[in-house]
N, C-alpha and C positions, 0 to 999 in steps of 0.2 A: 223438449224443441222448445219451450219457454224460455226456460234457464241456459239455451246454448245462445239465442237471442237477444236477451236482459239478463246476464250472469250475475250483476248485480243486486237481484232478486235471493240470492242466498243469502244477503249477506245479512234478510232481516230473524232468521230464523232464529229465535229465543234472542232477538233484539231485547234491549231494555233502556230504561234514564239513565242507568250506570256508564254501559259501554258509549253512548250517543257523548257523553260531558266528557270521557276519552277522547273519540274521537274529533271532538272539539278542540280541545285546550291540544293534539297531537299535529292538528293542521295549523290553528295558528300559531305554534313554535316554528310548522314547517315556513309556514309564508314569511317568520321575522329570517330564516335565513334565505327565502326564496328572492325576496322581492330585492334586497342589493345584491345578489349574485346574479341573478337574472339579467341586471344593466349591465354588469361589469360582461355577463357573456353576450349580450347585445355587441357593446364594443370593439368585443373580440369576434365577434359574426362580419364588424364592418357596417352596421345598421348605428342608427340612432339609438343612446340607450333606454329609449323609453317602450322600444321595439321588445325590447325583455319583457318587459311588466305587460305587455300584448300574449309576449311566447308563453305566459305565466299563468291567463285569462280562462283559457279553454283547455287549452291540451292538459292539467293535470289532471281537471274533473273527468274530460271524455275518455284517457287511458285507464283511469278506475275505475269508472261505469263498466266497460267493455273489454277490462282484459282477467286477465286470470288469476295477477296478484294482488293483497289486500290492502299490503303494504311500502309496494314499490311506487316514488315519488317521481314522478314526471315534469318533465319542461327544460327551459334550456340548459346544456349541459357546454363543458371547453370542447372538448374533442370533435363532436358536430358542429361548433360554433365559428372551428376553425376550418373545416371542412367546408363549412358553408363561406365562409370568405376564400379559402382555396380555389372552388370549382368556379366564384363566380367573378375574382377578379380581372380574369382575361377580356370580361365580356362589359364589366360598367366600372367607374369610381368608386369606390366603396361609399355609404352615406348617400351616394346620389338618388333622384325616385328614379332612375333603370335600375340600378341595383337592389335597391326595397321590391320593385315591382317582382324581378328574377328570383328574390330571395324566396317569396310568397309565393311563389311559379314552383321552386323546390321543391318547397316543403309539401304543396298537393302531390308535386310526382314521387316522391318519397314517399308520401303515405298511400298513395292509390300503390305504388311496389308494394309495401308492410299490407297493408290492406288484399292486394290478391294472393300475397303469397300462402297467408295466412287462410282465406278459403277454400284455397287451392291444395290444404296442409300441406305446405313444403317448406314448412319452419326448419328441415333437414338443411336446408340449399347454406346456412347460417354457418357449416360446418366447412365449407371452401374454405372459409377463413380462421385457420387455423391455430391455439394458441400459442406456436413460434410466433407467428407471423402478427397478432396484436399486442404480444406483448414487445415485441422490439417495434412496431409503429405507436403505439402506446408511453414506450417513453420518450420515442424521439420526439411525438408531437407536445410531448411534457418541457422537453427544453423549449421546442419552438412557441410555446404558447407562452411560456416563463419569458422569454428570451423576445418577445414584440412585444409585450408590457416596458419595456427599456425603455422607449422616449415617453410615456405619461409618465414614468417616474422621474425622469430628468427636469423632465418640462422640456424638450426639442422637439423639434418637428424634421423631418427629412422626407424627401420620395425613398418611395418602394425601388427595389430593385428587381432584377430578376432572378437571385436567389434571393434565400433570405441572410443567408451567414454575410453578404453584400449589406443585407439593411443594416443588421446588427454594427458590422462595423465600422459606418456609415453615421450610426446613432453614437457610435461610442466617440467618434474626434468631433462631434458636435457636442457631445456631453465634457469632451475635454476645452472648446474653443466655448463655450458656455451650458451653465448647468442652472437652472432656478431653484435656491436653495430653499426658498418654501416649499415650494412642491414636492420635494427631496424629502423635506420635512417632516411634512402630511402624509407621506408612502411609508416614512420608517414607525410614526407614528402610530398610525393603521396597523402594521405588521405588528409592531409590540403589545398593541392593546388583543387583537387575535393569538396573538399566541402567546400571552401573560392568561385571558380569560383561561384558553384550551386546557393550558398546564395546572390552574390552578383554581379556577371554576365552571367546570366545564358546562355542566348544567344553563349557565348566563349564553344566549347566543349572542359569542362572539363578535360576528359579523355584525350585527342590529347596536351593539355597542360603536364599535369604531367608525361605524358611518355616522352615529348618530354624534358621538363626540366631534369628529373632522369638521362636520357639517356646520357644528355652532364656532367654533374655532375662527374656519374659514368665513364667516359672518359676522364674526366681531371684529377679523382682521383687515377686513376688505380683501379677501386672497385677489377675487377675479379684481381687474382694476385693469380697462377697456376705453378706449377713445375711439372715436371715430375725425380723422382731421383731414383738410384738405391736400394737396400736391405743395402747396406753398409752404407749409407748416415746415417740410424738411428744409433745410438751413441750406445741405450739398446738391447744388447745379447736376453732381455725378448721379446722384441718389436719384433728383426729378428725372434726370435724361435714364437714367437704366428702367426706371419703374414705365414711363415713356415705349423705349423699345420693348418691353418685358408687354405691354398690353398689344403694340404692334403682333407682336409672334402671335401671342394666343388667338388673337382678332384676326391671326390666315388659320388656323389650322382648324375651323369646322369648313373654311371654303374646300381647300386642298380634300377633307375627309367625303365631300361631296360629291367632287370631283374623281377622288378614287371610287365611291361608288357606283357614280353613274359611268365607270370606264370599269367597272366586274359586269356591270349590265351590259356593255359594249359586248365585250367578251364574248358573254350568252348567246348575246344574237348574231354576232357574226358566227361561232360556232354550229348556234341555228341553219343558218344559212349554207356551212358547209361549202366557205371561202377561204381559203387554204392564206392568202396572200390578206385580207381582212381579217382573219384572224391572229396575224403575227402585229398586223398594226396597233388592231388593240390590245394584244396582250405588252406589247412594247411601250403604249402611251400610258396604260395602268400601270405597269411598272415605276415607269417614269413620276406618274404623281404619288405613288405609294414610298418610293427611295424620299423625296422632295419632303414626304407626310413625315415620315422618321427622321431626320434632317431638323426639321421644328421640332418635334416633341424633345429629339434633344435638347437643341437650342433651347429651348422655354424649361425645362430639367436647369438647363448650369443658368439660365437667369434666376429661375425660382432658389437656387440654393444660395445665389449669391444674394440675392435680396434678404432671406434669410438668418444670415450670419453676420447682418448692419446690428448691429448696438447701439443705440441712440442714449444720448440723458436729455429729459426732457427739463426746459426752462418755460413757467409758465409767464404767459403777458399782462400786459396792464387791464386787458378788456378780458383778461380769463381765458384768453386762449392757451395753444399748448403749441412751443416753437421745437423744434427737434433738431440737434447738433447730432454729430458724429462723434463716437467720446473721443478719437484722438484730433477732435475737432474744437474742441468742448474749448471758448475764452477761456483766458485766466479772469479771476472773481466774479464769475458767474455763479449764481447761486440756481441749484438746482434742486427739482422737487425729493430727488433721493433713490430715483427707480429709476431701471433700465429699461429701455423699451425698442421691442421689436417688428417689425412688418407681421401681419397675420397673413400667409399670401398660399392661396390654393392652384389651382389648375384653372383659375375661370378668372373672369377682365378683372383692373382691379377698378373702381371708379374711385378716379383721380379729385373727385368733388369731395366723398367720404370714404378715408382709404382707414381700415382696421389697424391700429397698432394696439399691442399688447404691453402691458408693466406686469402685469401681478403673473397668476396662475389657470391653469387651466379647469373650467368647472363643465359639472351638466347641462346647468343652462335650463330654460326651462322647456319642461315637459305639461304636452298637451293633457288639460283636464279634459272626462268624460273616458267612455270607452268607444272603444274601436268603431265603425264602421263595418256590418258584416256584407261581406260580397264576391262574389267569386268572380278570380283573378281573369284579366285578359291573356289569356291562349294566346300562342306564337309558335306556332310549330318548329321552325327552323331554329329557335329557342332551344325549345324542349327537347329536338334531337341532340342539341350541342350540352345539357345539362342532364340526358338522361346516365349515362356509365357516371357520371358522380352521382344523383338521386341513389342509383342500386350499391352502387359505395356507401354514401350514407346513408342507408335502408338496412342494410347487412351489419355495416359498421354498429350507425345503433339500437339497432334490438337485438346485437349481442353482447354490449354494454348494459343493453335493458335486464333480457336474460337472465345475464349470470350473477344481478342482482340479484333480481328475481328468485334464482336461487339459491344463494346463499341464505336469503331470509327465511326460505323455506325450510327450508333446513332445521333453522330454530324453531321455527314456530311448528312443524311439522303440516304445511301446507300444501297441499297436492295442487301443483302446477302444469297447464296448457300451451304446451310455448306456442302453438299455433291462436291458441286464443289471447295469447297475449301479443303476437302478430297484428291480430284484428285490432285490438284495443289500441297499440302504438301509431297504426295506420289512421285508424280514422281520428286520434290523438292530431294527428298528424294536415290530416285532411279540412278537419274544422275548424283547426287552427291557423290553416289557410285562409278560411275566408274570415278569420278575425284576425289577419294580419300576422298573422306569426310567421317565424323561421323556420325551419327543421327544432327538431327538441327531439330528446329521449329518456328512457330512465337515467335520475342521478346518484351517486354511490353516496353522495356525502348527504343529499335530504332525506334519501331511503333511509340513512343508516339514524339520521334525527328522529324520522317519524316512527323506526320500530324503539328505539328508546323511548320516544315518549309513548307508548305503550300502545300505538292505534292498532284500535279492533279489525277493522275493515276499510273500504275503499272509501269512506263515506270522510273520513279525515282528507282527502285528497279535493273534496270538494267543501271543504271549507277553507282550503288553503285557498281554491278559487274565487269564493267569496271573500275569501281580505283581501284578493287583488285587486275584485273589482271597487273594494272599499276605497280602497288606496287611492285606485286611479280616480275616483269619481270625488275624492273631498282634500287627499294630502299629498295632492303631487306638488305643489307649490311649496314645499318645502322640501326639497327635493333638491332645489334651484343650484344653492350653496355646497353641494355633493365634490370635493376635490374630482380628476378624473385621475392624479397617479391612487387614492380612495381603491377608486374599483379595479387600479392596476392592481395594488396590491392584494386586494380581495382576489382575482385572480392568481397569482400568483401564488398564495396563500392555499389553495384550494390544489393545482393542481401538482403542489411537492406528493403526492399522497400518490401520483401516479407512477415515478418514478419507482422503478422495482429491479434492481439493479440481478439480485437475487434467481429473478426468471429464467434471465441468463443462463447462472449458474444451473437452474435445475433441469436447463432442453437442453444444457450438452450433457449434465451428467446419467439423462434420460436415453439421449442419442446425439452423437457426436451434430450426427445433421442437423438435426431439430437447434441443438445451440445453433450453428453457422447461418443457420434460416433467420433466424432470431437476430442476431446480431449485423448480418447483411443487409435486413430488413431497414434496421436502425440507420444505419448508415445509410441507404439510399434515401429515405424518408426526411435525415438531414439535408442530404447532400441538395433532392430536386426540391426541397418547400420554396417555395410555396404550392407544389405541385403533388402536393399530398398521394393524390391517383397513383402515383410512377410507383412511389414505395411503397407502397400496399401492391402490384402487380407483379412489381419486380419478388414480391413475397408468396403471393398467393405463387405465381409458374416456378419458383423454385420447389414449392409444395410437391407440385402438380410432380415437374421433375423427378421430385424424390420415389415420388410414388410409383408412377413408371418403369422408374430405374427398376424398384425393387420388387415390382410386381411380373416384370419381365426378366428379372432374374433371381428368383425366391431359392431361398437355402434350399439346399436337397445332399440333406447329412446321410452317411451314411451308419448302420448303430450299433452298437455292442456293449454288451454287457459293464457295467460300472460297481462300485465296489458292495453297494447298497442292494442291488442285484436290478437293477431297472436300465433302462435300456437309455444310450444315451448318443451323445455325438461322439464318433472316435475323433474325429479331431479336436474339440475342442476339451477332450478331458485325456487326452492324450494313449488311447483306449487300442488294445489289440483287435485288429475285423477278425474275420472267420476269413480263410481265403477260401471256400466252397458256398459259403451263404454269403450277399448280398441283403441286407435290412436298409433297404433306400425309400426316408422319409422326404419326403412330397410338399413346403410348405406353403398352400394359397391355391385359389381357384386355377385349375387349367385351362386354361384360353388361347386364342390367337401370338399373342403377344409373348407369350413365356413355352406354350408345346415343342419350339425346336430343341431348347432350352435345357430340357427333360431330356430327349431325345441325346442329346449333348451328352450330360450327366451318367446316362445310362452305357452310351459308345466309352466313353474314356472308362468309364469302372471296365467294361469288358477289354479293353486292350493292354489294361494294368493287371488285372485278375487272371493269369494263365488257367489256373486252375476253380474258374469261376464253374458253375451247375445250377445255381441256382438263386434266380433275383428275387424277390420279396420287396413288393412296391407299396408300404403302408399309404393308407390312402387317408386317414382320419382327417389330414389337412386339407385336403380338395372338396372344399367346400361348394364348388361349379365344376361344369363342365359343358365346353360350347364346343361347336361341330369342328372346327380343328384338333381341340384339347384329342376330341373321338376316334380324328381321322388319322391324328399324330401314335396313339395306343392300339391301332390295328397295325399300321405300318410297323412300329417296334415288338410288339409281339412276334410279328414275322423274321423278323431282321432277329430276333434276340435265339428266337426259338429255332430258326436256319444254322446257326451257326453253334446248337448244340446244347443252349446254354434253358433251360425251363425259366417263365415268369409266373407270378402269382402275386393277387392284392389281399390286404387285410384291412379291415376298420367298411369298408368303403360304406358312407353313409346315403340313406336314402334318394337327394336329389341325382346323384351322379348317378344312384344304382337303378334307376327310369330312366337315365340317359342310355346304358345299356344296354336296358332290355328293348326301349324301343328301336335301335338301331340292328338290336342281333348282335352288337361285340361280344351280351355273355357265353355266347356261342364259341365264338373264336378264342376266348378267356378257358373258359370248360366252367362252369359249375360249380366243381370242385376244387376248383382253382382259387373261389374267391373266400376267402375264413372274416371270421368276424372277429379277430386279436392278434394282433401282433405273436403272441407266444403260439396260439392253435397251429399258426400258419407254421411257424421255426420246428412246433415239433413233428408237424404234419409232411413238411420237407427235408428235415437232418438227417433220418438215417438214408436216404436217399441217396442224399447231397453226399454222405460223407463213405458211402460204400468204395472199397479201396483206398482208403485214403490215408496218405500219413501223415493227420493232423494229431497232433497232440494236446489233447485238451482245449477241443473248441471253445471260444469263450461262447456263444450261446447255448452249450450244451446245457448246461447249469439253468438256465434260463428255461428250458423244456424239460428239468425234472422237475423245478417249483409248478408248471403250469398244470 
């Protein structure tokens, strides 16, 4: 019981100083990969980059202490980060305080869901996500993740559209209009370093080297170059007017948002009073306000896009201030500072006395020093209800990723895994992580592979990984200031390349064409519905369940005959001649309410086709279960078949089905002498009777009888 509650106790059996040293070095090695990766994945999740470090503080340690895998490295991962962003985008703006608060609540919900499944021993629920669905989703997610980083690689800014592909088209248009070449160079350099080291010196932490090199270069060249200017610094009166118009539009949005909220409350109150006229008036007012708000949001989007597309040349004045001219309006013989300046515009009001303009690239910026404060997230029932389906999907998807990685490593180490204990570990990691300001986490394939290659013996390696992150948060965060955003984008893109698995589609298709089709449809739907990734998974799961139900409702019911090797096989598949007097029918699957009538139809069809039929033997080895509907059908079937002058027998009835026959007294109707342990015995018993006065020459079942 103690080892169930505290599974890490088993680590210390036979533990020694050598193993401690190996775990310490493995944990440090994983930390060198985790720190830059986690910051990149936090951006992918729509969080400030330093929240990746917060998500790497408690979860790796807790998941290792209470999980069953000794080498699984937990923390921020690409797919779960993308799902987090997709789940929260409808509720709040990425990076805002509300978005961060919701992400922390989401982590708590994911943790509670996983912990509940683990305690209730329901780890098998993950099987609802079939391999074809996961393969299709993962491939689509890899493309979505990689393409979502293009804006950071090109150094451009665009608003997110309703569909992901629309956003990417807008990014490409913006890149054609203007690309910040130093930003693109930094990203390409990071790619080259990571790829080169991975190929030539795989033991060196390539991500860390790429990050360190680009930080030094960015610091040396003054990569980030921002200025805060007054609105009067813009030479063009049209630009100043556009800024004022944008501020006016943005200022009206919160007012209308409050009116819409009040209108929603008015609708609820009117419905409570059951006053039809009042309800209609309230609904009308609410709809009018909603349309006005939607129009304002669209107008602000157009104004913001127009301001972002403006390119300025900077001229330093005698007093050291900066004068900004539109590039096309720059006076002749005026010496500029050589930079192209742009407005940094979000969905907030621009302070006309201190407008942020950038003449360089984007960097991580200030990372707060110190550990995050530990506190229980504030819970809002309405928000939690909206997040519930996303929490369930992230829980299952994250756990499936974690347990798949753990199983792959266990196959190499010979370690025994407990999926339910792993659920408990992942659940506690997310719950306690949320208390430490973490967003949802899961097991990482790349970092687990590093952990395994480094020789990690126990989960203490993950404890050392967490401690390394603590040291960075306490002492080294200022060193991360100049890390270019395009480098983090390159880290993400490099990491998700391994998620693309085209062979998975081919393999699924070869196994069953419908599995391949489900995988491809899930892939296409995930791409089409992005950023609403849950819809792609839902489509895949629904298709899988439909195929399962269809197969259950129409199981295979072949007639068997003798093959060249004397085995009994499907006569249609192998083109075998059937006995005209005996039909050996094999039912493949449980006999229950959804398919009981299908068996009846198949038997009736055989009786109509075979005019000389005397005996039907139902091979029951494949019937592993039977319900009341199935039993009732068999009872009626026996009456109908025998009333038509055809006898019916059963072979290979298993224990659970036999018990149902006994409890319902169906066995008396069948006749105990009509139930045989094997097909061969059943054929031998009925063969002679069935072939009395028969003109059939060389019955294909007679050899089987002789062999038996």
